[in-house]
Residue, then its C-alpha position, 0 to 999 in steps of 0.5 A: m511500517v511496524f507490525g509487532t516486533k517487525l519493521l515491514v518495508y514494501g516497494g518504493f522507488n530507487q531509480t526504478y520502481l521496487t515491488d520487493y518486500y523486506i522484514f527487519n526483526t527488531v528482536n534479533n536485528v536481522w533483515s529477511k526478504s519474503d515473496i508474496e503470492g497474489e496480485s501485488p499493487g504493482p510498481r508505484e510510489r507514495s502509496t500507503l500501507v496501514p495495519f488493519f486487524e489481526d494479520k492484515l495490512i491495507h495498501f491504497g493509492g500511489y503514483y507511477c511514471s514510466p521511465d520515459m515520462e510518457v505514462e503517468k498513473y494515479y491510483n485509488d485501488v485497494r489491496v490487502l496483504c495477509l501476513s499469515q498467508m503472505e498473500w495479496l488479496s483484492p477485496e470487493i469494494k463497496v461505497d456508502e450511499g451518497c458517497e463516492l470513491p476517493l480520487p486517485r492520489y499519492g502522497h496522502t496519509a491513511n489510518v484505520v479506526k474501528k475497522r474503517m480506513y480514513v484517507f486524508g490529503g495527497f496529490t491527484q491528477q486533477q490539481 
């Protein structure tokens, strides 16, 4: 994801789950690695990380499968990455009246419009 003049890369999958965080500065073409405090989303793939406001990013959902393929997990949790503090935050989640939490999913898209995150599509265990 691009944030200002930086390309941010968090986690992923490369024969094992990755939870590292890299920053590419597009001005001077330099890669750097950063540690993040707080409770991270944990190992998973195909989640979303979208810009929220000011210095915050929202991480949502994802999928995990153990190396022996015995354990599968689908997520619908939300974490906020505060870039100025380099810290993961766990916000209190509320649901509008008449609404339910989105099903756990991966491979979806997400966007923020006027301080609301919209999640579309993806795959879930209930297919």
